[in-house]
N, CA, C and O atoms as a GROMACS GRO file, in nm:
protein
  524
    1MET      N    1  -3.933   2.327   3.691
    1MET     CA    2  -3.813   2.390   3.639
    1MET      C    3  -3.707   2.284   3.611
    1MET      O    4  -3.645   2.287   3.505
    2ASN      N    5  -3.685   2.190   3.703
    2ASN     CA    6  -3.587   2.086   3.683
    2ASN      C    7  -3.623   1.997   3.565
    2ASN      O    8  -3.536   1.954   3.488
    3ARG      N    9  -3.754   1.970   3.552
    3ARG     CA   10  -3.798   1.884   3.440
    3ARG      C   11  -3.775   1.956   3.306
    3ARG      O   12  -3.738   1.892   3.208
    4LEU      N   13  -3.797   2.085   3.303
    4LEU     CA   14  -3.776   2.160   3.180
    4LEU      C   15  -3.625   2.160   3.146
    4LEU      O   16  -3.588   2.147   3.030
    5LEU      N   17  -3.544   2.174   3.245
    5LEU     CA   18  -3.400   2.176   3.225
    5LEU      C   19  -3.354   2.039   3.173
    5LEU      O   20  -3.272   2.033   3.082
    6VAL      N   21  -3.404   1.931   3.230
    6VAL     CA   22  -3.368   1.796   3.185
    6VAL      C   23  -3.418   1.774   3.044
    6VAL      O   24  -3.346   1.716   2.962
    7ALA      N   25  -3.539   1.818   3.012
    7ALA     CA   26  -3.594   1.802   2.878
    7ALA      C   27  -3.509   1.876   2.777
    7ALA      O   28  -3.478   1.821   2.671
    8VAL      N   29  -3.472   2.000   2.808
    8VAL     CA   30  -3.388   2.077   2.716
    8VAL      C   31  -3.252   2.010   2.696
    8VAL      O   32  -3.200   2.004   2.585
    9LEU      N   33  -3.196   1.961   2.805
    9LEU     CA   34  -3.068   1.893   2.800
    9LEU      C   35  -3.078   1.768   2.711
    9LEU      O   36  -2.992   1.745   2.627
   10CYS      N   37  -3.183   1.687   2.730
   10CYS     CA   38  -3.202   1.566   2.646
   10CYS      C   39  -3.216   1.599   2.500
   10CYS      O   40  -3.155   1.534   2.415
   11VAL      N   41  -3.297   1.699   2.469
   11VAL     CA   42  -3.318   1.742   2.329
   11VAL      C   43  -3.186   1.792   2.270
   11VAL      O   44  -3.156   1.763   2.154
   12SER      N   45  -3.109   1.866   2.348
   12SER     CA   46  -2.980   1.915   2.299
   12SER      C   47  -2.885   1.801   2.269
   12SER      O   48  -2.819   1.802   2.165
   13ILE      N   49  -2.876   1.702   2.355
   13ILE     CA   50  -2.790   1.588   2.334
   13ILE      C   51  -2.836   1.511   2.212
   13ILE      O   52  -2.753   1.469   2.131
   14TRP      N   53  -2.964   1.491   2.197
   14TRP     CA   54  -3.017   1.419   2.083
   14TRP      C   55  -2.985   1.493   1.951
   14TRP      O   56  -2.950   1.430   1.851
   15ALA      N   57  -2.999   1.627   1.953
   15ALA     CA   58  -2.971   1.707   1.835
   15ALA      C   59  -2.825   1.699   1.799
   15ALA      O   60  -2.792   1.690   1.681
   16CYS      N   61  -2.737   1.703   1.897
   16CYS     CA   62  -2.595   1.695   1.870
   16CYS      C   63  -2.556   1.558   1.811
   16CYS      O   64  -2.477   1.549   1.717
   17GLN      N   65  -2.614   1.452   1.867
   17GLN     CA   66  -2.584   1.318   1.816
   17GLN      C   67  -2.639   1.302   1.674
   17GLN      O   68  -2.574   1.244   1.588
   18SER      N   69  -2.757   1.353   1.652
   18SER     CA   70  -2.818   1.343   1.518
   18SER      C   71  -2.731   1.418   1.416
   18SER      O   72  -2.704   1.367   1.308
   19GLU      N   73  -2.688   1.540   1.452
   19GLU     CA   74  -2.607   1.621   1.362
   19GLU      C   75  -2.472   1.557   1.338
   19GLU      O   76  -2.419   1.559   1.227
   20SER      N   77  -2.416   1.498   1.445
   20SER     CA   78  -2.286   1.432   1.433
   20SER      C   79  -2.295   1.312   1.341
   20SER      O   80  -2.208   1.294   1.255
   21SER      N   81  -2.398   1.229   1.357
   21SER     CA   82  -2.411   1.110   1.273
   21SER      C   83  -2.440   1.149   1.129
   21SER      O   84  -2.398   1.079   1.038
   22THR      N   85  -2.511   1.258   1.106
   22THR     CA   86  -2.539   1.307   0.972
   22THR      C   87  -2.411   1.359   0.907
   22THR      O   88  -2.390   1.335   0.788
   23ASN      N   89  -2.325   1.430   0.983
   23ASN     CA   90  -2.200   1.481   0.931
   23ASN      C   91  -2.103   1.371   0.896
   23ASN      O   92  -2.026   1.386   0.801
   24ASN      N   93  -2.105   1.263   0.970
   24ASN     CA   94  -2.012   1.150   0.947
   24ASN      C   95  -2.047   1.069   0.823
   24ASN      O   96  -1.961   0.999   0.770
   25GLN      N   97  -2.171   1.078   0.778
   25GLN     CA   98  -2.216   0.996   0.667
   25GLN      C   99  -2.230   1.087   0.544
   25GLN      O  100  -2.338   1.141   0.520
   26SER      N  101  -2.125   1.103   0.468
   26SER     CA  102  -2.131   1.186   0.348
   26SER      C  103  -2.193   1.105   0.236
   26SER      O  104  -2.141   1.000   0.198
   27SER      N  105  -2.304   1.155   0.183
   27SER     CA  106  -2.368   1.084   0.074
   27SER      C  107  -2.346   1.151  -0.058
   27SER      O  108  -2.409   1.116  -0.158
   28ASN      N  109  -2.256   1.249  -0.059
   28ASN     CA  110  -2.227   1.323  -0.182
   28ASN      C  111  -2.094   1.275  -0.242
   28ASN      O  112  -1.988   1.304  -0.186
   29PRO      N  113  -2.098   1.203  -0.354
   29PRO     CA  114  -1.975   1.152  -0.412
   29PRO      C  115  -1.878   1.263  -0.454
   29PRO      O  116  -1.756   1.244  -0.452
   30ALA      N  117  -1.932   1.379  -0.493
   30ALA     CA  118  -1.845   1.490  -0.534
   30ALA      C  119  -1.761   1.540  -0.416
   30ALA      O  120  -1.644   1.574  -0.432
   31ILE      N  121  -1.823   1.545  -0.299
   31ILE     CA  122  -1.749   1.586  -0.181
   31ILE      C  123  -1.645   1.482  -0.143
   31ILE      O  124  -1.533   1.518  -0.106
   32GLU      N  125  -1.680   1.355  -0.152
   32GLU     CA  126  -1.584   1.250  -0.127
   32GLU      C  127  -1.466   1.256  -0.222
   32GLU      O  128  -1.352   1.238  -0.182
   33GLN      N  129  -1.496   1.282  -0.348
   33GLN     CA  130  -1.389   1.290  -0.448
   33GLN      C  131  -1.299   1.410  -0.419
   33GLN      O  132  -1.177   1.401  -0.431
   34GLN      N  133  -1.356   1.520  -0.382
   34GLN     CA  134  -1.277   1.640  -0.348
   34GLN      C  135  -1.190   1.614  -0.225
   34GLN      O  136  -1.075   1.657  -0.221
   35ILE      N  137  -1.245   1.544  -0.126
   35ILE     CA  138  -1.164   1.511  -0.009
   35ILE      C  139  -1.046   1.420  -0.045
   35ILE      O  140  -0.935   1.442   0.001
   36GLU      N  141  -1.072   1.318  -0.129
   36GLU     CA  142  -0.966   1.229  -0.174
   36GLU      C  143  -0.863   1.305  -0.252
   36GLU      O  144  -0.744   1.276  -0.239
   37SER      N  145  -0.904   1.401  -0.333
   37SER     CA  146  -0.809   1.484  -0.412
   37SER      C  147  -0.720   1.565  -0.321
   37SER      O  148  -0.598   1.573  -0.341
   38ILE      N  149  -0.779   1.626  -0.222
   38ILE     CA  150  -0.702   1.708  -0.127
   38ILE      C  151  -0.605   1.620  -0.050
   38ILE      O  152  -0.487   1.654  -0.038
   39LEU      N  153  -0.653   1.505   0.001
   39LEU     CA  154  -0.567   1.417   0.079
   39LEU      C  155  -0.451   1.360  -0.007
   39LEU      O  156  -0.340   1.345   0.043
   40SER      N  157  -0.478   1.329  -0.132
   40SER     CA  158  -0.372   1.275  -0.216
   40SER      C  159  -0.263   1.377  -0.243
   40SER      O  160  -0.148   1.340  -0.267
   41GLY      N  161  -0.299   1.505  -0.238
   41GLY     CA  162  -0.200   1.610  -0.262
   41GLY      C  163  -0.120   1.649  -0.138
   41GLY      O  164  -0.024   1.726  -0.148
   42MET      N  165  -0.159   1.598  -0.022
   42MET     CA  166  -0.091   1.635   0.102
   42MET      C  167   0.027   1.541   0.131
   42MET      O  168   0.021   1.421   0.103
   43SER      N  169   0.131   1.599   0.188
   43SER     CA  170   0.246   1.519   0.230
   43SER      C  171   0.208   1.445   0.360
   43SER      O  172   0.106   1.475   0.424
   44LEU      N  173   0.292   1.348   0.398
   44LEU     CA  174   0.269   1.278   0.522
   44LEU      C  175   0.272   1.372   0.640
   44LEU      O  176   0.190   1.361   0.732
   45GLU      N  177   0.367   1.466   0.639
   45GLU     CA  178   0.376   1.562   0.748
   45GLU      C  179   0.250   1.647   0.761
   45GLU      O  180   0.203   1.673   0.871
   46GLU      N  181   0.195   1.689   0.647
   46GLU     CA  182   0.073   1.767   0.651
   46GLU      C  183  -0.045   1.688   0.707
   46GLU      O  184  -0.126   1.740   0.785
   47LYS      N  185  -0.053   1.563   0.666
   47LYS     CA  186  -0.162   1.479   0.721
   47LYS      C  187  -0.149   1.458   0.867
   47LYS      O  188  -0.249   1.461   0.940
   48ILE      N  189  -0.027   1.435   0.914
   48ILE     CA  190  -0.001   1.416   1.059
   48ILE      C  191  -0.038   1.544   1.133
   48ILE      O  192  -0.101   1.541   1.239
   49GLY      N  193   0.004   1.656   1.076
   49GLY     CA  194  -0.028   1.786   1.138
   49GLY      C  195  -0.175   1.809   1.151
   49GLY      O  196  -0.223   1.852   1.256
   50GLN      N  197  -0.248   1.780   1.045
   50GLN     CA  198  -0.394   1.798   1.048
   50GLN      C  199  -0.461   1.706   1.151
   50GLN      O  200  -0.553   1.747   1.223
   51THR      N  201  -0.414   1.583   1.157
   51THR     CA  202  -0.467   1.490   1.254
   51THR      C  203  -0.440   1.536   1.394
   51THR      O  204  -0.528   1.532   1.480
   52ALA      N  205  -0.316   1.581   1.418
   52ALA     CA  206  -0.277   1.624   1.550
   52ALA      C  207  -0.354   1.747   1.589
   52ALA      O  208  -0.399   1.757   1.703
   53LEU      N  209  -0.372   1.843   1.497
   53LEU     CA  210  -0.448   1.962   1.529
   53LEU      C  211  -0.594   1.932   1.563
   53LEU      O  212  -0.653   1.993   1.651
   54ARG      N  213  -0.649   1.837   1.493
   54ARG     CA  214  -0.789   1.798   1.519
   54ARG      C  215  -0.803   1.737   1.659
   54ARG      O  216  -0.905   1.755   1.726
   55ASN      N  217  -0.699   1.665   1.703
   55ASN     CA  218  -0.708   1.600   1.833
   55ASN      C  219  -0.642   1.677   1.945
   55ASN      O  220  -0.626   1.623   2.054
   56ALA      N  221  -0.604   1.801   1.922
   56ALA     CA  222  -0.522   1.877   2.018
   56ALA      C  223  -0.598   1.974   2.104
   56ALA      O  224  -0.539   2.070   2.154
   57SER      N  225  -0.723   1.953   2.124
   57SER     CA  226  -0.801   2.048   2.205
   57SER      C  227  -0.748   2.052   2.347
   57SER      O  228  -0.727   1.948   2.410
   58GLY      N  229  -0.726   2.173   2.397
   58GLY     CA  230  -0.682   2.189   2.535
   58GLY      C  231  -0.534   2.173   2.556
   58GLY      O  232  -0.491   2.173   2.672
   59VAL      N  233  -0.451   2.157   2.453
   59VAL     CA  234  -0.311   2.145   2.471
   59VAL      C  235  -0.243   2.279   2.444
   59VAL      O  236  -0.279   2.349   2.348
   60VAL      N  237  -0.148   2.316   2.525
   60VAL     CA  238  -0.076   2.442   2.512
   60VAL      C  239   0.003   2.438   2.377
   60VAL      O  240   0.064   2.336   2.343
   61ASP      N  241  -0.001   2.548   2.305
   61ASP     CA  242   0.058   2.553   2.170
   61ASP      C  243   0.205   2.510   2.168
   61ASP      O  244   0.243   2.430   2.083
   62GLY      N  245   0.290   2.560   2.257
   62GLY     CA  246   0.429   2.523   2.258
   62GLY      C  247   0.450   2.374   2.281
   62GLY      O  248   0.534   2.311   2.216
   63GLN      N  249   0.374   2.320   2.372
   63GLN     CA  250   0.381   2.176   2.403
   63GLN      C  251   0.336   2.097   2.282
   63GLN      O  252   0.398   1.996   2.247
   64LEU      N  253   0.231   2.140   2.220
   64LEU     CA  254   0.176   2.074   2.103
   64LEU      C  255   0.282   2.076   1.991
   64LEU      O  256   0.305   1.973   1.927
   65THR      N  257   0.343   2.187   1.967
   65THR     CA  258   0.446   2.199   1.862
   65THR      C  259   0.558   2.103   1.885
   65THR      O  260   0.600   2.035   1.792
   66GLU      N  261   0.608   2.096   2.006
   66GLU     CA  262   0.719   2.004   2.037
   66GLU      C  263   0.675   1.859   2.021
   66GLU      O  264   0.750   1.778   1.968
   67GLU      N  265   0.555   1.827   2.066
   67GLU     CA  266   0.507   1.692   2.050
   67GLU      C  267   0.492   1.654   1.903
   67GLU      O  268   0.524   1.543   1.862
   68LEU      N  269   0.441   1.750   1.825
   68LEU     CA  270   0.425   1.724   1.679
   68LEU      C  271   0.561   1.704   1.614
   68LEU      O  272   0.579   1.613   1.533
   69LYS      N  273   0.656   1.788   1.650
   69LYS     CA  274   0.787   1.777   1.589
   69LYS      C  275   0.850   1.642   1.626
   69LYS      O  276   0.910   1.576   1.541
   70ALA      N  277   0.836   1.603   1.750
   70ALA     CA  278   0.890   1.474   1.794
   70ALA      C  279   0.820   1.358   1.721
   70ALA      O  280   0.882   1.260   1.682
   71SER      N  281   0.688   1.373   1.705
   71SER     CA  282   0.610   1.269   1.634
   71SER      C  283   0.653   1.260   1.488
   71SER      O  284   0.672   1.150   1.435
   72VAL      N  285   0.669   1.377   1.422
   72VAL     CA  286   0.709   1.378   1.281
   72VAL      C  287   0.848   1.319   1.269
   72VAL      O  288   0.872   1.239   1.178
   73GLU      N  289   0.941   1.356   1.355
   73GLU     CA  290   1.076   1.302   1.350
   73GLU      C  291   1.076   1.151   1.370
   73GLU      O  292   1.149   1.079   1.301
   74SER      N  293   0.996   1.103   1.462
   74SER     CA  294   0.985   0.960   1.486
   74SER      C  295   0.931   0.888   1.362
   74SER      O  296   0.981   0.782   1.326
   75ILE      N  297   0.831   0.944   1.300
   75ILE     CA  298   0.776   0.881   1.181
   75ILE      C  299   0.877   0.889   1.065
   75ILE      O  300   0.886   0.796   0.986
   76LYS      N  301   0.951   0.997   1.054
   76LYS     CA  302   1.053   1.007   0.949
   76LYS      C  303   1.160   0.899   0.968
   76LYS      O  304   1.205   0.838   0.871
   77GLU      N  305   1.200   0.875   1.094
   77GLU     CA  306   1.298   0.771   1.122
   77GLU      C  307   1.243   0.632   1.088
   77GLU      O  308   1.314   0.549   1.031
   78GLU      N  309   1.121   0.608   1.122
   78GLU     CA  310   1.056   0.479   1.089
   78GLU      C  311   1.045   0.462   0.937
   78GLU      O  312   1.066   0.353   0.884
   79LEU      N  313   1.012   0.570   0.867
   79LEU     CA  314   1.000   0.565   0.721
   79LEU      C  315   1.135   0.538   0.657
   79LEU      O  316   1.145   0.458   0.564
   80ALA      N  317   1.241   0.606   0.706
   80ALA     CA  318   1.375   0.583   0.653
   80ALA      C  319   1.419   0.439   0.674
   80ALA      O  320   1.477   0.377   0.585
   81SER      N  321   1.390   0.386   0.794
   81SER     CA  322   1.424   0.249   0.822
   81SER      C  323   1.350   0.154   0.731
   81SER      O  324   1.407   0.057   0.682
   82ALA      N  325   1.222   0.180   0.709
   82ALA     CA  326   1.143   0.093   0.621
   82ALA      C  327   1.194   0.101   0.476
   82ALA      O  328   1.198   0.000   0.406
   83GLN      N  329   1.232   0.222   0.433
   83GLN     CA  330   1.284   0.237   0.298
   83GLN      C  331   1.417   0.163   0.282
   83GLN      O  332   1.444   0.105   0.176
   84GLU      N  333   1.498   0.165   0.385
   84GLU     CA  334   1.625   0.094   0.383
   84GLU      C  335   1.601  -0.058   0.372
   84GLU      O  336   1.665  -0.128   0.294
   85ARG      N  337   1.509  -0.106   0.453
   85ARG     CA  338   1.477  -0.251   0.445
   85ARG      C  339   1.422  -0.291   0.309
   85ARG      O  340   1.455  -0.397   0.257
   86ILE      N  341   1.338  -0.205   0.252
   86ILE     CA  342   1.285  -0.233   0.120
   86ILE      C  343   1.398  -0.237   0.015
   86ILE      O  344   1.400  -0.323  -0.072
   87SER      N  345   1.489  -0.143   0.025
   87SER     CA  346   1.604  -0.140  -0.068
   87SER      C  347   1.686  -0.266  -0.056
   87SER      O  348   1.723  -0.326  -0.157
   88GLU      N  349   1.716  -0.308   0.067
   88GLU     CA  350   1.791  -0.432   0.088
   88GLU      C  351   1.715  -0.552   0.032
   88GLU      O  352   1.775  -0.640  -0.028
   89PHE      N  353   1.587  -0.555   0.052
   89PHE     CA  354   1.506  -0.668   0.000
   89PHE      C  355   1.508  -0.669  -0.152
   89PHE      O  356   1.521  -0.776  -0.213
   90GLU      N  357   1.496  -0.551  -0.214
   90GLU     CA  358   1.498  -0.542  -0.360
   90GLU      C  359   1.632  -0.588  -0.416
   90GLU      O  360   1.638  -0.656  -0.518
   91LYS      N  361   1.742  -0.549  -0.349
   91LYS     CA  362   1.875  -0.592  -0.392
   91LYS      C  363   1.888  -0.746  -0.382
   91LYS      O  364   1.939  -0.812  -0.473
   92ALA      N  365   1.841  -0.802  -0.271
   92ALA     CA  366   1.849  -0.947  -0.252
   92ALA      C  367   1.764  -1.020  -0.359
   92ALA      O  368   1.805  -1.122  -0.414
   93GLN      N  369   1.647  -0.965  -0.387
   93GLN     CA  370   1.559  -1.023  -0.487
   93GLN      C  371   1.619  -1.019  -0.626
   93GLN      O  372   1.608  -1.115  -0.702
   94ALA      N  373   1.685  -0.904  -0.657
   94ALA     CA  374   1.752  -0.894  -0.788
   94ALA      C  375   1.866  -0.992  -0.800
   94ALA      O  376   1.888  -1.050  -0.906
   95ALA      N  377   1.940  -1.012  -0.690
   95ALA     CA  378   2.051  -1.111  -0.689
   95ALA      C  379   1.996  -1.251  -0.711
   95ALA      O  380   2.053  -1.328  -0.788
   96GLU      N  381   1.888  -1.285  -0.644
   96GLU     CA  382   1.829  -1.415  -0.662
   96GLU      C  383   1.780  -1.437  -0.804
   96GLU      O  384   1.797  -1.546  -0.860
   97GLU      N  385   1.720  -1.336  -0.863
   97GLU     CA  386   1.676  -1.346  -1.001
   97GLU      C  387   1.791  -1.363  -1.098
   97GLU      O  388   1.781  -1.438  -1.195
   98ALA      N  389   1.901  -1.294  -1.071
   98ALA     CA  390   2.021  -1.306  -1.155
   98ALA      C  391   2.077  -1.448  -1.149
   98ALA      O  392   2.118  -1.504  -1.251
   99VAL      N  393   2.080  -1.506  -1.030
   99VAL     CA  394   2.130  -1.643  -1.014
   99VAL      C  395   2.036  -1.738  -1.086
   99VAL      O  396   2.083  -1.830  -1.154
  100ALA      N  397   1.906  -1.719  -1.074
  100ALA     CA  398   1.810  -1.807  -1.142
  100ALA      C  399   1.824  -1.797  -1.292
  100ALA      O  400   1.817  -1.899  -1.361
  101THR      N  401   1.843  -1.677  -1.346
  101THR     CA  402   1.862  -1.660  -1.489
  101THR      C  403   1.989  -1.727  -1.536
  101THR      O  404   1.989  -1.793  -1.640
  102PHE      N  405   2.097  -1.711  -1.460
  102PHE     CA  406   2.226  -1.776  -1.492
  102PHE      C  407   2.210  -1.926  -1.494
  102PHE      O  408   2.255  -1.993  -1.587
  103ASN      N  409   2.145  -1.981  -1.390
  103ASN     CA  410   2.127  -2.127  -1.384
  103ASN      C  411   2.042  -2.179  -1.499
  103ASN      O  412   2.070  -2.286  -1.553
  104THR      N  413   1.939  -2.105  -1.538
  104THR     CA  414   1.855  -2.143  -1.649
  104THR      C  415   1.934  -2.146  -1.780
  104THR      O  416   1.920  -2.238  -1.861
  105ARG      N  417   2.020  -2.042  -1.800
  105ARG     CA  418   2.101  -2.040  -1.920
  105ARG      C  419   2.199  -2.157  -1.924
  105ARG      O  420   2.217  -2.222  -2.027
  106MET      N  421   2.262  -2.183  -1.810
  106MET     CA  422   2.361  -2.290  -1.807
  106MET      C  423   2.291  -2.425  -1.829
  106MET      O  424   2.346  -2.511  -1.898
  107GLU      N  425   2.172  -2.444  -1.771
  107GLU     CA  426   2.100  -2.570  -1.793
  107GLU      C  427   2.063  -2.589  -1.939
  107GLU      O  428   2.072  -2.700  -1.993
  108GLU      N  429   2.022  -2.480  -2.004
  108GLU     CA  430   1.986  -2.489  -2.146
  108GLU      C  431   2.111  -2.521  -2.231
  108GLU      O  432   2.103  -2.604  -2.321
  109ILE      N  433   2.221  -2.457  -2.205
  109ILE     CA  434   2.345  -2.486  -2.276
  109ILE      C  435   2.387  -2.630  -2.251
  109ILE      O  436   2.429  -2.701  -2.343
  110ASP      N  437   2.376  -2.673  -2.128
  110ASP     CA  438   2.415  -2.809  -2.092
  110ASP      C  439   2.326  -2.914  -2.160
  110ASP      O  440   2.372  -3.022  -2.196
  111SER      N  441   2.197  -2.879  -2.176
  111SER     CA  442   2.105  -2.977  -2.240
  111SER      C  443   2.130  -2.986  -2.390
  111SER      O  444   2.105  -3.090  -2.451
  112ILE      N  445   2.179  -2.880  -2.450
  112ILE     CA  446   2.203  -2.879  -2.594
  112ILE      C  447   2.341  -2.939  -2.628
  112ILE      O  448   2.353  -3.016  -2.723
  113TYR      N  449   2.443  -2.903  -2.552
  113TYR     CA  450   2.579  -2.943  -2.581
  113TYR      C  451   2.633  -3.037  -2.473
  113TYR      O  452   2.597  -3.025  -2.356
  114ASP      N  453   2.714  -3.124  -2.513
  114ASP     CA  454   2.781  -3.217  -2.418
  114ASP      C  455   2.917  -3.156  -2.382
  114ASP      O  456   3.016  -3.183  -2.449
  115LEU      N  457   2.922  -3.074  -2.277
  115LEU     CA  458   3.043  -2.999  -2.242
  115LEU      C  459   3.113  -3.067  -2.127
  115LEU      O  460   3.049  -3.122  -2.037
  116ASP      N  461   3.246  -3.063  -2.131
  116ASP     CA  462   3.320  -3.111  -2.013
  116ASP      C  463   3.331  -2.996  -1.914
  116ASP      O  464   3.290  -2.884  -1.944
  117GLU      N  465   3.386  -3.022  -1.798
  117GLU     CA  466   3.392  -2.925  -1.686
  117GLU      C  467   3.461  -2.795  -1.726
  117GLU      O  468   3.411  -2.687  -1.693
  118SER      N  469   3.571  -2.803  -1.793
  118SER     CA  470   3.652  -2.682  -1.828
  118SER      C  471   3.573  -2.596  -1.927
  118SER      O  472   3.571  -2.474  -1.913
  119ASP      N  473   3.508  -2.658  -2.027
  119ASP     CA  474   3.429  -2.582  -2.125
  119ASP      C  475   3.307  -2.516  -2.057
  119ASP      O  476   3.275  -2.400  -2.084
  120ALA      N  477   3.240  -2.592  -1.968
  120ALA     CA  478   3.126  -2.537  -1.898
  120ALA      C  479   3.168  -2.420  -1.807
  120ALA      O  480   3.095  -2.321  -1.798
  121ALA      N  481   3.284  -2.430  -1.741
  121ALA     CA  482   3.333  -2.319  -1.659
  121ALA      C  483   3.366  -2.198  -1.741
  121ALA      O  484   3.338  -2.085  -1.700
  122PHE      N  485   3.427  -2.221  -1.861
  122PHE     CA  486   3.460  -2.111  -1.950
  122PHE      C  487   3.335  -2.037  -1.998
  122PHE      O  488   3.331  -1.914  -1.998
  123ILE      N  489   3.234  -2.113  -2.038
  123ILE     CA  490   3.109  -2.053  -2.084
  123ILE      C  491   3.038  -1.985  -1.967
  123ILE      O  492   2.983  -1.876  -1.983
  124ALA      N  493   3.040  -2.045  -1.852
  124ALA     CA  494   2.976  -1.984  -1.733
  124ALA      C  495   3.040  -1.849  -1.704
  124ALA      O  496   2.969  -1.753  -1.672
  125GLU      N  497   3.171  -1.839  -1.714
  125GLU     CA  498   3.241  -1.713  -1.691
  125GLU      C  499   3.198  -1.608  -1.793
  125GLU      O  500   3.180  -1.491  -1.759
  126LYS      N  501   3.180  -1.650  -1.918
  126LYS     CA  502   3.145  -1.555  -2.025
  126LYS      C  503   3.000  -1.504  -2.011
  126LYS      O  504   2.972  -1.387  -2.040
  127ILE      N  505   2.908  -1.590  -1.968
  127ILE     CA  506   2.766  -1.548  -1.962
  127ILE      C  507   2.726  -1.490  -1.824
  127ILE      O  508   2.615  -1.442  -1.805
  128LYS      N  509   2.821  -1.495  -1.730
  128LYS     CA  510   2.791  -1.445  -1.595
  128LYS      C  511   2.746  -1.300  -1.596
  128LYS      O  512   2.656  -1.264  -1.521
  129GLY      N  513   2.804  -1.218  -1.678
  129GLY     CA  514   2.776  -1.073  -1.680
  129GLY      C  515   2.659  -1.036  -1.768
  129GLY      O  516   2.622  -0.919  -1.772
  130LEU      N  517   2.597  -1.131  -1.842
  130LEU     CA  518   2.487  -1.095  -1.928
  130LEU      C  519   2.363  -1.062  -1.848
  130LEU      O  520   2.344  -1.113  -1.737
  131ASP      N  521   2.281  -0.977  -1.904
  131ASP     CA  522   2.154  -0.941  -1.839
  131ASP      C  523   2.052  -1.048  -1.854
  131ASP      O  524   1.940  -1.034  -1.805
   0.00000   0.00000   0.00000
């Protein structure tokens, strides 16, 4: 009886592992494309929610909801901070590009014309606002 029970248990474990490994290896490109299409249409919050629900076995619903809300809020704060840093970086990069463009223009004018300091300052003031 014990041997039969062990044999059934072993076969069950093997079947579960075999089914699990088969399910994880999708060989159908149409299914993969449909999954990608669905994922691309989901917001970050929806993806987080789906991930949390998949991993939430055994958690009380109220506790899960509060944890999810806290997690979403934390991610929103991190995203806002990252967007702010990106914006600051883009502004700094635009300023550097403007200075480089200005310097290039002034060097070209200086190479063509023999200007004294006051003329160069006057021209620099006039071209400073050009795109």
